[in-house]
C-alpha positions in Angstrom: 0.0 -0.2 -0.1 1.5 3.6 -0.9 1.7 6.7 0.9 -1.7 7.7 -0.2 -3.6 4.6 0.5 -2.0 4.8 4.8 -3.3 8.5 4.7 -6.7 7.2 3.9 -7.0 3.6 5.3 -9.7 3.1 8.2 -8.5 3.1 11.8 -10.1 2.3 14.5 -9.9 3.8 17.7 -7.7 1.3 20.0 -10.0 3.2 23.6 -13.3 3.1 22.7 -13.6 1.4 19.4 -15.2 4.2 17.1 -14.1 4.7 13.5 -10.7 7.7 13.1 -11.8 9.9 10.8 -9.2 11.4 8.1 -7.0 13.1 10.1 -8.4 12.5 13.3 -6.3 10.3 15.0 -4.0 10.1 17.8 -0.9 8.3 18.5 -0.4 6.2 21.5 2.3 4.0 22.6 0.5 1.1 21.3 -2.3 2.0 19.6 -4.9 4.9 18.1 -6.9 7.6 19.9 -9.9 9.5 18.5 -10.2 13.2 19.1 -12.7 12.7 20.8 -11.5 10.7 23.7 -8.7 13.0 23.4 -10.7 15.7 24.4 -12.0 14.1 27.7 -8.5 13.9 28.6 -6.7 16.3 30.9 -6.0 19.7 29.9 -3.3 19.5 32.0 -1.6 16.3 30.7 0.7 16.6 27.9 2.3 13.2 27.5 -0.6 11.2 25.4 2.2 10.2 23.1 4.0 8.1 24.8 1.3 6.9 27.1 -0.2 3.0 26.0 -3.9 2.3 25.7 -4.5 1.3 29.3 -3.0 4.2 30.9 -5.3 6.0 28.7 -7.8 4.2 29.9 -7.5 4.5 32.9 -7.1 8.2 33.1 -10.5 8.5 31.7 -12.0 6.4 34.5 -10.2 9.0 36.6 -11.9 12.1 34.5 -15.6 10.5 34.6 -15.6 10.4 38.1 -14.4 13.6 38.4 -17.1 15.0 36.6 -19.2 13.4 39.5 -17.8 14.9 41.9 -18.0 18.5 40.0 -21.5 18.3 41.6 -20.5 18.8 45.0 -17.6 21.3 44.1 -18.7 24.9 45.4 -15.3 27.4 45.1 -15.2 30.2 48.2 -12.8 31.5 47.1 -11.7 32.7 43.1 -8.3 34.2 42.0 -7.6 35.6 38.9 -9.7 37.2 36.6 -8.2 36.6 32.8 -6.8 33.3 31.3 -6.6 30.5 33.7 -9.2 31.2 37.2 -8.6 29.2 40.4 -11.1 27.9 42.1 -11.3 26.8 45.4 -13.6 25.0 47.9 -12.5 25.7 51.4 -15.0 23.7 52.7 -13.5 21.0 50.9 -9.7 22.2 50.8 -10.0 21.6 47.4 -9.4 23.4 44.3 -9.5 23.8 40.3 -7.6 25.6 37.6 -9.9 26.5 34.5 -10.2 29.5 31.5 -14.1 28.7 31.5 -16.7 30.1 32.9 -18.5 27.3 32.3 -16.1 24.8 34.6 -18.8 22.3 35.1 -19.0 21.4 31.6 -15.0 21.4 30.9 -14.4 18.8 33.6 -11.4 20.6 35.5 -9.3 18.2 37.7 -10.6 18.8 41.1 -7.3 19.1 43.0 -6.9 18.7 46.6 -4.2 20.4 49.0 -2.7 17.5 50.1 -1.6 17.1 46.7 0.4 20.2 46.4 4.0 19.8 46.8 4.7 23.3 46.4 3.5 27.0 44.7 6.7 28.8 43.0 5.3 32.4 42.8 7.3 35.2 41.0 6.7 38.9 39.7 8.7 39.1 36.7 9.4 43.6 35.4 9.4 43.8 31.6 10.5 47.0 30.4 10.6 48.4 26.9 12.6 51.6 26.2 10.6 54.8 24.5 11.9 56.6 22.1 10.9 60.3 20.2 12.0 61.0 16.7 14.0 63.8 15.4 14.2 66.2 12.8 14.7 63.1 10.2 12.5 61.4 11.3 15.2 58.5 12.7 14.1 56.6 16.2 16.6 58.4 19.1 17.0 57.5 22.9 16.2 60.0 25.3 18.9 61.7 28.0 18.7 59.4 30.1 16.7 56.6 28.9 13.0 56.4 29.3 11.2 53.3 30.0 7.1 51.5 29.3 6.9 48.9 32.3 4.6 46.3 33.5 4.4 43.7 36.1 3.2 40.1 35.2 2.4 37.9 38.4 3.0 34.3 37.5 2.4 31.1 39.8 3.8 27.7 39.3 1.7 25.1 41.3 3.6 21.6 41.5 0.9 19.2 42.1 1.3 14.8 42.7 -0.6 13.7 40.2 -0.3 10.6 38.0 -1.4 12.9 35.3 0.7 16.1 35.3 3.0 17.5 37.6 2.8 21.5 37.0 0.2 24.2 36.5 1.0 27.3 35.4 -0.8 30.6 36.1 -0.9 33.9 35.9 -2.8 36.4 37.9 -2.3 39.5 35.5 -2.8 37.5 32.3 -4.7 40.4 29.7 -4.2 43.3 32.7 -0.7 43.8 33.8 -0.5 46.7 36.2 2.5 50.0 35.0 3.4 51.1 38.4 4.8 49.2 41.6 3.7 52.1 42.9 -0.4 51.8 42.0 -3.3 49.6 43.5 -3.3 47.5 41.1 0.5 46.4 41.6 -0.3 46.1 45.2 -3.7 43.9 45.0 -2.4 41.8 42.2 1.1 41.0 45.1 -1.2 40.5 48.1 -3.8 38.6 45.7 -0.5 35.9 44.7 0.8 35.3 48.3 -2.1 34.6 49.8 -3.1 32.1 46.9 0.4 30.7 47.2 -1.0 30.3 51.4 -4.4 28.9 50.4 -3.1 26.5 48.5 -0.3 25.5 50.3 -2.7 24.6 52.9 -2.0 27.7 55.5 -5.1 29.4 55.2 -5.4 32.9 53.9 -2.5 35.9 54.7 -5.7 38.4 54.7 -7.6 39.5 57.9 -11.5 39.8 55.9 -9.9 38.0 53.3 -12.7 38.1 50.2 -12.0 36.4 46.2 -12.2 38.5 43.3 -14.8 38.6 40.6 -14.8 42.0 39.6 -13.1 43.1 36.2 -9.3 43.9 37.2 -10.0 47.5 35.2 -11.6 48.8 38.3 -9.0 49.1 40.7 -10.6 51.8 42.2 -12.2 48.7 44.2 -10.4 46.3 46.2 -9.6 43.1 44.0 -10.5 40.9 46.5 -14.9 40.1 46.2 -16.6 37.4 48.4 -18.8 34.9 46.9 -20.9 34.4 49.4 -20.9 38.0 51.6 -21.2 41.8 50.5 -17.6 43.2 49.9 -15.0 44.7 52.3 -13.8 48.1 53.4 -10.5 48.3 51.0 -7.3 47.5 52.6 -4.2 49.6 51.5 -1.9 47.2 53.5 -0.6 43.9 54.3 -2.7 42.7 56.9 -1.3 39.8 59.4 -3.0 39.7 62.6 -6.4 38.2 62.7 -8.3 38.5 66.1 -9.4 34.9 67.4 -11.7 35.1 70.6 -11.0 32.6 73.2 -12.1 29.3 74.1 -12.6 28.7 70.7 -15.0 30.9 69.6 -14.6 34.2 67.0 -16.3 36.5 65.5 -16.7 37.0 61.4 -16.4 39.6 59.6 -20.5 39.4 58.5 -20.9 40.1 62.5 -21.8 36.4 63.6 -19.5 34.3 66.6 -18.9 30.9 65.4 -17.5 28.1 67.7 -16.3 26.0 64.5 -14.4 26.8 61.8 -16.5 27.8 59.4 -19.1 31.0 60.1 -22.9 29.6 60.2 -24.3 32.3 58.5 -22.4 33.2 55.2 -19.8 30.0 55.6 -16.8 32.1 55.6 -13.8 30.8 56.8 -12.0 31.6 60.4 -8.7 33.5 60.2 -6.2 32.2 62.4 -3.6 35.1 63.3 -0.3 35.3 61.8 2.3 37.8 61.4 5.2 38.4 58.7 8.9 37.9 60.2 11.4 38.7 57.7 13.1 35.8 57.3 16.7 37.4 56.7 16.9 39.1 59.9 14.2 38.8 61.8 12.4 42.2 62.0 9.0 42.4 62.5 6.6 45.4 62.2 4.9 46.6 65.7 0.9 46.2 65.6 -1.1 48.7 63.7 3.0 49.8 62.0 1.6 50.2 58.2 3.1 46.4 56.5 6.2 47.6 53.7 6.9 46.4 50.6 10.3 45.8 51.7 12.0 45.2 54.9 13.0 48.8 56.8 15.9 46.9 58.8 17.9 44.9 55.5 16.1 45.6 52.9 15.0 41.9 51.8 11.3 41.9 50.2 9.0 40.2 51.7 7.0 37.5 50.3 5.2 33.9 51.3 8.9 33.2 53.2 8.2 36.0 55.7 4.4 34.6 56.3 4.1 32.7 60.2 
């Protein structure tokens, strides 16, 4: 059989047994996969070509069970706005990552906090030099040079899973701040570190933390909005100290006094007392003192490594 004969030869999906149409074959290590079955695989799975038929069948069985479990997944926190968003169910200590607003139909992988081995955060500065045109129409540098900036807030979530080991998320996708001094930068910075703390099972680092559901261009308002309670007063600085009453009682931001981990009125999670201590020199802010971005004693930037 010639080359063209092989191209038009009918193939059968080794997984479901269905006929594979022209250009619809997805090769496996020991068989063929139709595009319909391929669509059901995890969106974070990238090693299909080196997978066996049995491995694909096992993953598809897991994906069917994942679809059933989504019916009981109820997010209480959301991180990000454009691109991939992270939905967190704090009651079950689980989360999903998806680009789709109709995520129940997309079947995103449900990941337990216990599967997260690390959450690496990174804030990258990108700059582009600005020029002016001289009388001859040539681009010339300003003296001193002028630059245009934008800042990328990215996290790499490392996961213990049979099907994938990491997920990349950019919280600033499509809306990167252009200055370290504006509210957009500070909100994304706090949101990035809070997300890392939550996914690592340490809880929120902000008092009265609320998730975001509003567009990022509304930067005159805080980016954290609760899915279960009204918008809280904006916070200009980190507020690492949470007040928890004695004898296990605590008062939620909605005003309800509770004894369990979750508010019986609005479902918010109890915020435990947290502190920030510089991991380089040991400096810590005094009660009521504004939280700086850099340690005033040694200059080290504050991040999740300084959470206590």
